Structure formats: structure tokens, C-alpha cells
N, C-alpha and C positions, 0 to 999 in steps of 0.2 A: 608709394605710401598706401597703406590700407586703412580703412575706417568703416564704421557702420553706416553712416549717412553722409553723403556729400551734397551740399547745396550750392548750386550755380547761381550766383547773384547775391550781392550784399545789400540790397535795398530792403524796404519794409517787408515784402513777401518772404524773402529768404530768411531775414532775421527773426520775424515773428514765428516762422516755421521752426527754426532752430530753438527759439525760446520755449515754445510749447512742447516740442519733442523732449527737450532736456528736463522740463518740469515733469513730464509724464514718465520718462525713463532716464533717470539721472546717470545710469551707467553707460548710456550710448556715447560712442565716440563720434562726434559730429564736426565736420570741417566745412567752412563756407569759403568759396572762391569768388573773389571780386576783382574785376579788371582794373578798377581805380581805387576808391575807398568808399566805405559805407556813407551814403548820403551824397555821393557824387552825381548820381543821375536824377531821375524824376523824384525819388524820395526826398532828396535834399532841396530840390528846386520847386517843389509844389507850392501852391498858393496858400496852404495852411488852413483849408476849410475841412473840419472834421464833421462830416455829414452822414445821415443815415441812408445815403444813396445806394441803391442796389443795381442800378443800370440807367442808361440815359432814356430808355424806352420802356417804362414800367407797364404801359398798356400792352405792349407786345408780350411781356413776361406773363401777364395775367391771361392773355389769350392762349398762350402755349401751356401754362402750368396750372392755371386756375388761381382764384383769390386766396385759398388757404395756403398753398405752398409759397405764393408770393409774399403773403403776410408773415410767414415763418422766416423767410429770408430777411425781410425788412426788420423784424424784431431782433434777429441775430446781429445785424449790423448796427442797429440802434443801441444794443447792449455794449457793443464795442466802444462807443463814444464814452460811456461811463467807465468802462474798464481801462481805457487808455489813461483817463484822469487818475484812477487809482494806482495804475502802474507807475506813473510819474511820481506820485506822492510817496509810495512805498519805497521806491528806489532812488529817491532824491535826485530826480532828473529835472532840471529847470528848463523846460521847453516852452515857457511863456504861455501856458494853457489858460484860455479864457472861455468859460462856458457862457457865451454871450448870445447864442442862437444866431440865425441869419435870416435875411429877407430874400425870398425868391420873388423877384420883381418883374413886372411887365412894363415895356416901353411902347407897345403897340397893341391895337385891339386883338390881333392874332395871338399875341403872347398872353393877353388877358383871358382869352377863351381857353388857352392851354391851362392856365392856372385854375380856371373853373373846373375843367375836367380832372386835373390833378387833385383838387380838393374833394370832389365827389368820390374819386377812387380811394383816396386816403381815408375817407369816412367809412367806406365799405370794408377796407382792409382792417381798420382798427375797431370796427363795430361801434363807433361813436359818431359824433357830429362832425369830426374833422376840424382842422384849423379854420379860423375865420378869414374870409377873403376881405382884405382891406382895400378901400377905395383910394383914390388919388390923395385926398386930403388926409386920411388916416395914415397912409404910407409916408407922406411927406412930413408928418409929425414925428415919424421915427427917423427917417433919413430924408433930408429936405433937398431932393434933387428934382429939378423941373422936368426931367426926362421920365419920371416914374408916374404911371397912371394906376397902379394897383399892385398888390403883393400878397404873399402868404408868409406868415412868420413860422419858421421851422426850427425845431430843436437841433442843436449842434454846438460846436465850439470852434475856436481859433487856436492855432498853435504855430510855433516856429518849427517848420518841418526839418530843417537841418539839425537843430538841437535834438529833436526827437530821434532822428536817425543815429546821431552820434551817441546819444544816451542809451538807446537800445543796443547798439553795438557794444558799449561798455558793459552793460548788464549781462549780455549774452556771453561775453568773454569771462566775466566773473563766475558764471555758471560752469565754465569749463569747455565751452565751444571754442574751437580754433578758427580764427578769421584770417585768411591769407589775402591781404591787400596786394594790389599791383600784380595780380595773377590772372591774366586773361585766359579764357577757355577756348581752345582751338576746335575741339569736337567732343562729342559724347558717344561712346560705343556701348550700345545695350548688350545685355548678357545676363547669365546667371549671377555674375558679379560684374556689373557695368563699370566701365572705366571712363574717367574724365581726363582728357589730354590737354596739357598746358605747355608753354614753351620750356618750362623747367622740368617736366616729367609727367608721370601718370598717377592719378589717384584712383584706386580700386575700392569700391564700396559695395555694401549689400544693397543699398538703395541710393538713387540719385534723384534729386529734386531740381528741375530746371525752372528758375524764377528770374528771368532776365528782362521782364517788362517790355519796353519798346524795342529791345534787341532780341526778343524771343524769336523773331523771324530768321535769325542767323542760324538756327538749328533746323535741319531739314524737315522734321515732322510738322513744323509750324510756319514754314516758308510762306504759304499762301493763306495763313490764318490771321496774321497780324500785320498792320502797317504802322509806321511811326509818323504821326502828325506833329508838327512843330507848334508850340504855344509860347507866347512871349509875355514879358512883364516889365513894367516901369515902376520905380520906387522913388518917392520924393525925398527932399530934405525933411527933417523933423518940422512939423507945422508949429507955428507960433500960437500963443494963446489967442491972439487977435484973429489969426486965420481960422483956428478951430471954432471961434465964436461966430463965424459967418454962417454956419449951417447947423441945423438941428441934427445931432447924431450922438446924443448923450449915452446911449446904451452900447456903443462901439460894436454893433452887430455887423456881421459880414453881409455883403450885398452881392447877389448873384442874379444876373439877367436870365429870364426864363426862355432860353433858346438852346439849341443843341451845341453850337459852337459859341459859348457864352462869353460875356464880359463880366468881370467881378472886381470887387474892391474891398479892402479891409485896412484897419489900422494895425501897425506893428506896436510892439511894447513901448517903443520910444516915440510914438506918434508920427511916424512916417505913414504915408498912404501908399499901399501897394495897389496898382491898377494893372490888371492882367487879362489875358485871353486874346481878343482881337481875331485876326484872320487865322484860320487853321490851315497852315501851309503844308503841302505834301510835295516833296521833291522826287523827281523821277528815279526809279530803281531803289527806292527806300533809302535815299541819301541821308545819313545822320552825321556827316562830317562836321567838325567843330565850327567851321566857317559859316555854317548855316545859322549859328546862334545869333549873328548880327545881321539881320535883314532889315534894311531901311524901310521897306514897304510896311512891314509889320509895325514898326515903331511909329511911323507917321500916322497909320490908321488908329493905333491905340491912343496917341496924343490927341487926334481929332475927336475921337469918341469921349475922351476925358473932358474936353472943353464942352461937349454937348451935355454931359451929365452934370458937370460942376462948373458952370460959367463964373460963379462967384470966386473961384480960385484961379483966376487968370494970372496971378503973380506967383503961383506955386511952380517950382521948378523940379524937374526930375534929376536925381543924382545918379541913379543906377538903371541899367537896362540889361536884360538877359533873356535867353531862350532855352528851351529844352524840348525833348520829345515825349509824346504821350502814346501809349499803346492802344490802338483802336482795333476793334473787331467788328465783324459784320452785324452782329446782333446787339452790339453796344452793352454787353453785360459780361462779367468775369467768367472764366472757364477754369475748372480744376478737374484733374483726373489722372489716369495712369496709362502707360503705353507698355507693350511687350518689352521684356528685357529689364524689368525692375526700374523703370523710369516713371517719374511723377512730375506734374506741372501745375502752375497757377499763373494766370496772366489775364489781360483784357479789362483793366480797371477804367480805361477811357477818361483818365484825369480825375477820377473820384475814388482814389485808393487809400486815403489815410485810415479811415475806419474799416473799409472793406478788406484791406490786406490783413488787418488784425483778425477779423473773422476768418479770412482765408488761411491764416497760419494754423488755426484750429482744424479747418477742413483738411489741410495737408498733413497735419499731425495724425489725424485719424486714418487717412488713406494710407500713409506710410506704415502705420502700426497695424493696419488691417482691421480696424475697429468699425463696427456698425454703430453709428451714433447719429444724433440729431444734426451734426455738422456734415458727416459723410453723406447724409441724405438730402442736403440742401439742393435747391434747384440749380445752383452753380455747377454741380458735379456732372460731368459728361457721362452719360450712359445711354442705354438704348432709347431712352425717352427724350433725349436732347440732341438737337442738330448741332453740328459743328461747321457752320457755313464758311466758305472760302472766298477769297478775293480773286478776280481774274488776273491773268498775267499781264505784263507790260506789252504794248503801250496802252492796252485797254484800261489798266488800272489807273494810270495817270489821268487819262481823259475822264474816267468815271468818278474819281475823287473830286476833280475840279467841277464836274457837272453836279455832283451831289451837294457840294458846298454852296454853289450858286442857287440851287433849288431850295435848300434849307434857309439860306439867307432871305430869299424872296418870300417863302411861305411864312417864316416866323417874323418878318418885318412888315408884312402887308397890313393894310387897314382891315 
């Protein structure tokens, strides 16, 4: 089969890329290959926080690129939050979008110091005063958890991630893009017209976009660039009015702990509470087998943390539990770019991809079309000015990830 553009991966990155390409050039013949179905992976299992996050270590981005370029990237992702809302309304996609903001909250003095640093940096990037740092009493007036000692209120929204993925896939199909579900990719062969090899045959295209998220490492150019970390979630039964009344949380804001491997909470449209994050587990040799989805250690730790945050909900029971992989890169920020042989790529969202993949779809659109634009010049794009750091091989990788996780837990949880 021949086409103009073949996209490997039917998650948010691949689908937004196809959407923006088709909008820009309606005549393009675009095919998306997905091993399962759109929304099966991280895009459908996300926690549903639509945030202006541009990387887990914004201080490092400022140090490398300067405040102006970092601010440009931050504004671009911030616009994506609003544009996703407009996309849903225009295309009649009911993805339970709630523009409720969220609290980035501290549970330790170390995390509170991080919030103070984040606030000061946000003020410099925006040219304003930045968001107010809320103390313990002010924070608990918003979300009344005894674990919280301070917070920053940040613009953002909540969404049903699976409904967004399925709705986006529907819209993309209506534009004329062909999505091939249940079509795993065995390899990609670069060339003047690169080929994508599947169990059922070959797709030859003018351009190929590799957007496989946590499975990006399965392609040789990215083998040492990405690791899959496992993240887990628990979902309660719908809370009763009496249970909801035990805690101040009238604004239904999202709650995110101010740490690298965070814990977060939010209400769903039917008043279930989703409680997610917990230990970021890495299994030797980048193991992503389905059996890793049910790890008792992760669920025990999540349940223990839930009781610490919300002791007033001791009678609340969890109905569902699930896990999924997050694509982690060394510098904790997305990467976009091109490789010889008409290959393009986008990955590295580190669990913060709902709005960043929307921005990334525009980046990949302009890279594929060869356009010099504000998006193709964002700091996300790999060029001579950006390093592309690698992970060490096993067994050093396994030991290093475990050591890093313990160090971050100690540093971000200490007094």
C-alpha cells in the first residue's frame, strides 16, 4: 500500500498530527497504524488532567534555553487547553471537559519550597506577579485534606481521556484519514520513500511519523532514549451526597502533589474519585507485558496514601484498579524532530501529554510539511541546540532508575 504520510501510533500524538496535517493539506493521503485501538494505551488511560505542563523540570529548560523560549513553549501548551475545549464543542465530542483548574499542592516543607520556586519562575515567564501561593488554611478551604500544607492554583481542565481519544479518532476518520486498528508495526525502514512493515504487509509513504509513546523504545533509533515507567490508578464507587459533604471540594479542582513521581486526585463526571500515581515502577529490560498492570505493591501504596490524604473517607471503597506505561526521557521534556530517511518523531511527555500532544501535533505538522513556523522553532524540537540524552544499558539502567526514584522520594518528602 502507498500513501503520502504514514503515522505509527494511534494515540493523541499520532491522531493530532493526522488531524492538523489533514486540515493544512486536505489532499494528503494519511494512514494511521495502531497495534490495538485508539485510546488503548496511555492516551485512553491517562488521569485526565489537561495542564499547561511543558516538562517535569522547567528550571532545567530555562537553564538550557532561557526564559523567553521557555515562555513561548509554555504559552503554546496553554493555548492548547483552550483549543481542545473548542475542538470538543465544534465536533460534538462529549469528553466530559471541565475547566476547573487544579491545585499543585505540597505535603512537605521540601515540596512547599519547590512551589515557591515555581511561583517565582512563573512570574518571570509571564511578566506578571504569578499565581498566589496559598497557605495551609487557604488550601484546605479549596480541598480539605489534612495532608496539604500549601498550594498553587493553576489553570487547566479535567477530561475523560478515553472519550477524547475515541472522539478524536472519529473526527480524524471523518476528515478522510484511514486508521488501521489491530495493525502492529514490526519495523520501519528509512529511505527516499520509507516503508512500514506489518504482519499483513508493507506501507510505503513519502513521510513516516513514529509516535509510539512508551513503546517508542521498540524502534532502534530510540532504544536508549525512552523508558516505560508504570503508573497506577484506583477508582471509587460514586460517592454519596453524605460522603461528598464531609470535605470541602466544591470547585471539583484537580489535585496534584508537587513531586516528580506524583500522586493526584480528581472527580469523574459521575462523582467517582480517581486516585492515581503512587510508585513509578520500572521492570527490567523495559518490560511492558500486560501482567505488569496488576501489581499489588502499587495498589497497596496507593490505598495507604489515599487514607493519609482523606481519612474522612474511610468507608469509601475502590471499584476499579488499572495500570499503564508512561514514556520517560532523561531530560523530562518532549522531543520532536526528524531522522534521515524521511522519518519524523514525537515522544517524551512523561505523563503530562494531554495538552502537550495537541501542541505536538502542530509541531509535527510543520516538520512534515517542511514549514518554518513558531511551532517548528519551539524548544521541543531537536536540533543542534538541544541535547538528546540517552539512558545507560541494562543492568545499569534498572539500578539507576531504582536509585533515582528513591533519591527523588527522599528529596521531595523531606522536612
